[in-house]
N, C-alpha and C positions, 0 to 999 in steps of 0.2 A: 841268387838263382836268376838266370835270364835265358829265355828261349823264345823262338818264333815257331809257332805250331802250324800256321797256314798262311798262304799269300794269294792275292788275286790281282791281275792287271786290269786297268781301265783303258779301253781303246782311246785313241786320239780323237779329240773333238767333242767328247762328252762332258768333260769337266768344265765348269764355269770359268771364264777368263779371270773374273774377280770374285772369288768366294766371299760370302758375306758373314758378318758376325751374327750370332743368334739373336734375333729380335723377338722378344716375348710380348705378345699382345694378351688381352684379357682371356680370350678363348684358350690360347696356348698355356697361359698361366694356370687356368682352371684344370687343364689336363695334367700338367706337371704336378700340381698340388695333389691330385688324386693318386698319381703314381708314387709320389714321395710319401704320402700318408700310408699307402699300402706297405711300402718297404719299412717305414718307421714302425708300423704295427708289428711287422715280422721281427724287427730288432727288439721291440719292447717285449714281445712274447718270449723271445729267447732269453732276455735279461730276467724276466720274471721266473722262468724255469730255473735259471742258475741261482737266483736269490732264494727261491724256495728250497733248493738243495742246501744252500748255506745256512738258512734258518734252521733246517733240520739238524745240521751239524752243531749249531750253537745250542740248541735245546739239549742235545746229547752232552755237550760240554758242561752246561749248567747242572744237569743231573749228576754228572761226575763230581763237580765242585761241591754240591750239597752233600753227597755221600762222603766226600773227603772231610768236610767240616764236621759232620757228625762223628767221624772217627778221630777227631782231634788233630787233623793235619793243618799246619799253618798255611793260610792262604796268601797269595802274593799281594803286594801293595796295590790299592785301588787307584783308579785314575784321578779320583778326587784329591788324594794326597799329593799326587804329582802336580795337579793344577794349583794347589796352594803354594807350592814352591816357586811357581812361575809368575805369581801375582805381582811380585815386586818389579817385574819388567813391563807391566801394563801392555801386554801384547795385543789386547783388544783394540787399542787406539794407536797402534804404531804407524798406521798409514793415514791418520787424520791430518787434515790441513793445519798448518801452523797459523797463529793469529798474531796481528801486530799489537801495538800498545793501545789502540782504540778498540780492540776486540774484533777487528775485521779480518777475514781470511786473507792470507798472503798468497797471491797468485804469481805464476812465473812471469807474466807480463802484466804488471800492475797498472801502468799508466797508458791506456789505449785510447783515451778520449781525443788526443791530439793527432791520431793517425789519420792519414788521407786514404780514401778508398775510391774506386771507380765502379760505376754500375756495370761496365763492360770491360773485359780485359783488353779489348782493342784500343780503349782510351788511355790505358796505362803506358806511359813512355818507357817504363823499365822492363816491360814484357816484350821481348823481340821475337820469340818463337811462338807463332800463332797456331791455334788448333788446326786450321786447315792444312798447314804444312805437315803436321804429324799425321793427319788422316791420309794425305797424299802419299807420304812415305810408307805408311802401313799398307795402303792399298797396293802400292807397287811391290812390296815384299810378298803379298799374298797372290800376286798374279800368276796364272798358269797359262802358258802359251798353247796354241792349237797344235804345235809340233811336240808338245810334252806328253808323256804318259804318267799317269798315277799308278802306284803300286801300293796295295793295302796289305799290311802285315798284322797278323794276330799275335800279340806279344805278351809274355809274362816277365815282369822285371821286379825283383825283390818282393814277390808275392802280390804285386799290383798288376791287374789285368787291364790291357788297353789295346786299342788299334793305333798303329802308326801309319800315317798316310804320307808316303814318299812321292816326290816328283822326280822323274827320270828325264834328264835332258840328253838325248842321244848324241846330238851334234857336238855338245860340249863335254861328253863323257862325265856328266855330273849327276850325283844322286844325293838328295837331301830330304830331311823330314819337314814336311809342310805344316802339318798339325797332327794332333792326336785326339783320341776319344776314349774316355774312361769307361770300363765295363764292370758289371757287377760280379762276374765269375770268369773262370779260366776259359778262354775261347778255344774251340776245337776245329772249327771250319768257317770259311767265309765264302760268299758267293756274290759277285757283282750283278746288279740289276740295272737295266736301262729304262726303268719306269719310275715316275715320281710318286712313290708310295707315300700315302698319308697326306698328300696335299689336296684337300677337298676342292680347292678353287681351281685346280688345273685339270686339264683333260688327260685321262690316263693314256691316251694314244700319243701324247707328247714325249719328248726325250727327257730322260732323267739320269741321275747319277747317284745311286744309292747302293748300300752294301748290307747284305743280310749276314748275321753273325749267329752261329750256334755255339753254345757253351755247355759246361757241366750242368747248368740249370736247364730245366726242360723247356724254357721259352726261347723264341727266336726274336732277336732285336734287329730292326731295320733302321739304319742311320743315313742321313743325307750327307754325302761327301762334300757338297758345295757349301756347307754351313760350318763355320769355325766356332769352337767353344760351345757347342750344343750341350745342354744339360741332360736331356732325356731323348730317347729315340723317337723317330716319327711314328713307328708302329711297333707293338709287341705282339707276336703271334703265340698264342698259348694261354694258359690260365692266368699268367701275370698280366696280360693285356686287357683282361676284362674289367680292371679297375678304371681304366680310362673310358670305357664304354658305359658302364653302369655301376656307379658307386654302391648302390643298395645291394645289387647282386654280389658284388665283391665282399661286402660286409657279411652277408649271409654265409658265404663260402669260407670266410675267415673264422666264423664261429666253430666250424668243424675243421679238423686238420686237412691239409692238402692231400688229396687222394693220390695214392701211388698205384691205384688199380688202372690197368690199361683200358682206355676208352676211345671213342670215336671223335672226340672233340679237341684233344690236345695231348701232347707227349707228357710222359711222367718220368722220363729219365733223360740222360745226356743226349744232346744233338750231335751226331757224328758226321753227317754229310748233308749238303744242300745242293740243289740243282734247279736253276732257272730255265724255264721253257722259252727259248728264243723266238718261237713262232707264236705261241699264245703267251704274250708277255706278262699277263697278270696271274700266271700260274707259277707256283713255287712248290717243289717237292722237298721233303725232308726225311731223313733216316735217323733212327734213334736206337739207343741201347735198350729201349723197351720192346724191341723186336718188331716194330711197326714202321711202315712208310705212310706218310700223310701228305695229302695234296691241299695246298692253301690257296684261297682266292684272295689276291692282294687288293681287290676292290673293296671287299667287306672285312678283310683281316680275320676271316673265319676258316676253319677246316672244312673243306668241301667233301672229303672222303678219306677214310683210313683203310689201309691194306695190311694184311698179315700173311705174307708169303714165306716167312722164315721162322725157324725155331730158336734162333739165337740173335745176338746183336746185329743190326744192319749197319754196316760201316761205310758203304760207298754206293752212290746212285748216279745215273747219267741218262739224260733224255736222248732218244734216237734223233738224228739230225734231219731225217726226211719223214719217217712215220712218227709224227709229232705227238702221238698219244702213247707211244711205247716207251717204257722206262726200264732200264737195266739196273739191277740191284745185286749187291754182293754181301755176304754175311759171314759171321764167325761159325755158322753151321756148315761151312765149306761148300756152299752151293751158290750158283749165280742164276738169277731168274730174269727173263725178258717178258714183261707183262704189258698187255694193252689195258690201260687204266679205264677204258670205257666199258670193259667187261670184267668187273671185279670177281665174279663168281666162276669165270671160265678157268679151265685147266691151263696152267702156264708151263711153257718149256723150261726145263731146269738142267743146268750143267754142274758137274762136280769137279772139285780140285783136291789136291793132296793135303792142303793145310788151310788155316784161316785166310780168308780173303782180305787183302789190304786195299786195293783200288780196282775199279772197273772203268773202262773207257771205250767208246765207240771209235772206230777208225774214221776220221773225218774225210778221208779221201776215197773210201769204199765202205759205205754204211752197212754192207752185208756182213762185216766182220767186227769183232770186238776183242779187246785185250783184258786180261785178268792178271793181277799181280798178287803174290801170296807171301805169307809169313816166312816161308822157307827160301825166299829169294828167287822164285821161279816166275817167269812170264808165260802165260798161256794165250795163244791166238786162236780164236774160235770162229767158225762160220755159222752165222745165225740160221742158215737154211739147213744145217745138219743138226737135227734135234735128236738127242739120245733117248733110248727107251727108259733109261734110268740114269741118275747122276753118276753112278759107278761106271757106266759104259761110255762116258764122254770121251771123244777123240778129237783133240785140238789139231789144227792145221800144222802147228809147230809149237814147241816149248823151248824155253831158254833159261838156263841157270845163270841169271844176271848177276847175282851177288851170293856170297856165302851166308849172309844174314838177311833179315827181312827187307823187302823192297818197300821202304816206308814212304817213298814219293815216286810219282810216275807221271809223265806227260807225253802227249803226242803232238808234234808240231803241226799247227793248223795251216801253215803256209807251205812248208817244204814236205812233200810226200816221202814217207819212209824214214823220217827223222824222229828218233825217240830219245828221251832222257829218263834215266833212273837215278834215284838216290837211296841210300841205305843207312842203317844204323852202324855200318862199318865205316862211315864218314866219307865214303867215296861217291862221286858223281860220275856216271858213265853215259856216253853218247853212243847211239846205235844207228846203223844203216840197215833198213829192211828192204831186201830185194826179193825177186822171185825165187831165188835159191834159199832164202831164209835170212835171219838177222846176223849181223857181224858187228863187233865192237869197233868203234872209230877211235875213241880216246877215253882215258880214265883220269880223273883228277880228285885230289883232296883240296878243297877250296878254303879250308880253315874255318868252316861254320860249325864244326862239331858233327854230331849225328844229324844226318840230313832228313828234315821233315817236310821240305817243300821244294819242288823243282817245277817251274812254270815258264813256258815259252811266251814271248811277246805276241800280242794278238793282231798286230798290224804288219803289212808287208815290209814297211820301213824298219821294223825291229823284229823281223821274223827269226833272225839268228840269235837274238838276245835271250838269255836264260836267267831268270831270277832264282837264286838259291838261298835257302835259309835253314837254320837248324838249332841245335841245342845250346849254342853259344850266344844266341840272341842277336846275331848280326845278319845283315842282308848284303848279298853280292849279286851284281848283274854281270854275267859273263858274255862277252861278245864272241860267240863260238866261231863266227866267220873269220876271225883272226888266227884261228888255230890251223896249222898246216895240214893236219890229218883231215879236218873237216872240209877244208878247201879242196882237198884231193877227192874226198868221197862225194862231195856235192858240187863238183866243178861247174856243172851247168847252171847252178843257181847262185853262185857267188860272183859278185862283180869283180872283174880283173883289176889288179892293182900293180903299180910299178914299184920296184925297189923292195927293201926289207920291210916285212910286216911284223910288228910286235903284238904279242897276244895281250888282250886287255881284260882286266877284271875291275869293275867300278864298284866302290863301296862308299859308305858314309864316312866323312872325316871324323876321327876320334883324337881329340887333343891329348888324351892320356896315353896314347899308343907311342911307344918309342920308335922314332923314325929309323933308328939303326937296325931294329929287329925286322922291319918290313918296309922297304922303300915305297913311298907314295908320292905322287905329284900333288900339286895344289888342289886338284879336283878330286882327290881320293882315288885316283886311278892307279891300279897296280899293273905294271907292265911285265909281261913274261916273254922270255926269248922264244923264238920260233922253234928252236930245237928242243924245247922242253927242259932245259938245264936248270931245274928248280929243286933238285933233290930227289930222294927216292919216291916221294909221293906223286911225282909227275911222270906217269907211264903213258906212253902213246903206242898205237899200233904201228907207227913208223919205226919204233925201235925193235919190233919183233922180226 
């Protein structure tokens, strides 16, 4: 099994030009030891529970054997009898070292006294590849240019959860995996942060490059994307992070079972959505299956406030772009709430939809409006200033039946007004143009990623038309939508004019196991699509209508 559940772009200029290997000092080693001990205690506790059950089963088997012996039933041969039969092979000493005629052990290299050695490898004439050469080559391989974008993908592969950090070179149409980060549980959401979380020596106002990850576990892990081969996250938000702060407190809490009761300090169920506040950079909001929304202070790694606006799982949240304390949240209770988190006890405006909410997004080009996508494949476009008396009386500005199945992914282009992308479990990716008369479909594609779980537009003007798409097949594709004829026609004023024939481009990671005859790719993993969309029945465009 392999799938990508969520993706996040890193804007240009935030990634370090030369990411560093994880350098563990005494303080970091102490922190890692505490975290490792806590996880080891969890594993040991689980093992003891399993062993306790097995011992109970063995006791039952012994009682059954005793009863059988009393009734005269012949018992099976004991292990002692079997051991007696194997004594002739002397298996206890099969791996002992052989000895020579003098009784000395015989080693693989017996005569080493005459070997010449040098205190430094630089003095050895037979060593021609020096360490500095390897370091320079490795440094060059890890280099990230200022014109590159990172894309972070939350991936599950063969039951192993990890983050894959891609580097996208737009000019070269190249996408490759730069490094990866192992995770303790299946990731459900990711959110990029521009603050150096967990670096006590640095000013929190400086520029950072970190990623927050929400998983099936109720903790939020924050990793440094500029560190390669990191063993543990910079910070853990939640009950699991208390081990690195106070080992004694963690031990006390380990004596009693982890509480599943909803509280104001940490989540007790899966993390479904994360939202970083771009104006108040040290604030992070999280939504959980425990029906709460929590606000985290990244300076202290503590929960500042907990909110309970919904009666079912909260699956999506988004900060208002101008009213920086207003948070939009959508839930499986089929309601959407826009709450000012400064007034937790105030009555909040609430809108209703026809089915479970999938995603909520503010319109980045007019923050008075917001989008809601649902499990029934419908997009709702609401005016924040039109507050219904009850959720049942909600009246959106317009609704759109975007897909026949759930709208499992949705994004609004931050660069090009009116440009939307939707993805669905029907495996289709659709692009939309929203005008004053309403939305209209521009093009529909099956990009071969399986059920679509993530569609995200590039964050910079240079990659504004690039769409990262991923899904149930565990593959990432970056679609240059500006090379599609229908998109160029719909957004003619925003697409740079080109001369001659334009081939549609889809950039993915090279896979050596893929048969080139099945899907032609160039040396950069770029899949070229003809402008007329002649790629089979899956390639439907509004031009053909």
